[in-house]
C-alpha positions as CSV (number, residue, x, y, z in Angstrom):
1,M,-16.8,2.4,-6.6
2,E,-16.9,5.4,-9.0
3,D,-13.8,6.8,-10.7
4,L,-11.8,8.9,-8.3
5,I,-8.2,10.0,-7.7
6,L,-6.6,8.3,-4.8
7,A,-4.8,10.6,-2.4
8,I,-2.6,9.1,0.3
9,K,-4.3,10.3,3.5
10,N,-2.5,8.6,6.3
11,F,0.0,5.9,7.3
12,S,0.1,3.1,9.9
13,H,3.8,2.5,9.5
14,K,6.1,5.3,10.9
15,G,9.0,4.5,8.5
16,L,6.7,4.6,5.5
17,K,5.3,7.9,6.6
18,Q,8.8,9.4,7.1
19,F,9.9,8.2,3.7
20,Y,6.8,9.6,2.0
21,Y,7.0,13.1,3.6
22,D,10.8,13.6,4.2
23,G,12.6,11.0,2.1
24,N,14.0,9.5,5.3
25,E,14.7,5.8,4.5
26,S,15.9,4.8,8.0
27,G,12.7,2.9,8.9
28,L,12.6,0.7,5.7
29,N,14.7,-2.1,4.3
30,P,17.2,-0.4,2.0
31,N,16.8,-3.1,-0.6
32,H,13.1,-2.2,-0.9
33,I,13.4,1.6,-1.3
34,D,13.0,1.8,-5.1
35,S,10.0,-0.6,-5.1
36,I,8.4,1.3,-2.2
37,A,8.8,4.7,-4.0
38,F,7.3,3.3,-7.2
39,I,4.3,1.8,-5.2
40,L,3.6,5.0,-3.4
41,D,3.7,7.0,-6.6
42,A,1.4,4.5,-8.3
43,V,-1.1,4.5,-5.4
44,E,-1.2,8.3,-5.5
45,A,-1.6,8.5,-9.2
46,S,-4.3,5.9,-9.5
47,H,-8.0,6.6,-10.1
48,H,-9.2,3.2,-9.0
49,P,-7.9,-0.1,-7.5
50,K,-8.3,-1.6,-11.0
51,D,-5.5,0.8,-12.2
52,L,-3.1,-0.7,-9.6
53,K,-4.2,-4.2,-10.7
54,A,-3.3,-3.3,-14.2
55,I,0.2,-2.2,-13.1
56,Y,1.0,-4.9,-10.6
57,R,-1.1,-7.8,-11.9
58,D,-0.4,-10.8,-9.6
59,K,1.4,-8.6,-7.1
60,F,-1.8,-6.8,-6.3
61,S,-4.7,-8.3,-4.3
62,E,-7.7,-7.5,-2.2
63,K,-7.9,-9.5,1.0
64,K,-10.9,-11.7,1.7
65,G,-12.9,-12.5,4.8
66,S,-12.1,-10.2,7.8
67,G,-9.5,-8.5,5.6
68,K,-12.0,-7.5,2.9
69,G,-11.4,-4.0,1.8
70,V,-7.6,-4.2,2.5
71,Y,-5.5,-4.0,-0.6
72,S,-2.0,-5.4,-0.8
73,I,0.9,-4.8,-3.2
74,K,4.0,-7.1,-3.0
75,V,7.2,-5.2,-2.4
76,N,9.6,-8.2,-2.3
77,G,9.4,-11.7,-0.8
78,N,7.0,-11.6,2.1
79,W,7.0,-7.8,2.3
80,R,3.8,-5.9,1.3
81,I,2.4,-2.5,1.4
82,T,-1.2,-2.7,2.5
83,F,-3.9,0.0,2.5
84,Q,-7.6,0.6,2.5
85,I,-9.6,3.0,0.3
86,Q,-12.0,5.2,2.2
87,D,-13.4,8.7,1.4
88,E,-11.5,9.0,-1.9
89,G,-8.2,8.2,-0.4
90,A,-5.7,5.5,0.5
91,E,-5.6,5.1,4.3
92,F,-3.7,3.1,6.9
93,L,-0.7,2.5,4.6
94,D,1.4,-0.2,6.2
95,Y,4.7,-1.9,5.3
96,I,4.6,-5.4,6.7
97,D,6.2,-8.9,6.5
98,Y,3.1,-11.0,5.6
99,H,4.6,-14.3,6.9
100,G,1.9,-15.5,9.3
101,K,0.3,-12.1,9.9
102,K,-3.5,-11.8,9.9
103,I,-4.8,-8.7,8.1
104,K,-8.1,-7.1,9.2
105,A,-9.9,-4.1,7.8
106,R,-10.3,-1.1,10.2
């Protein structure tokens, strides 16, 4: 993957989308707001997934198997923001409780 600037292109999670565009926090855990804001800013400012790995270290991962191509950043506990990088942008941003959930690439 060549160097690029990631733009957030779309969301899978309605609450995450509302927070990003309108600052509406109602669809998110209030204890996670600061972390979520920082993660969204970091994704948008990154040029490559390796930039996010440098920031988040062990909180950042790329899924394996059927989830290959899905990136994950830990928010808190089991909660993650997941996304894929396609066409120079971060897509399908989701806010999920990972406990027992299977993640697949779209």
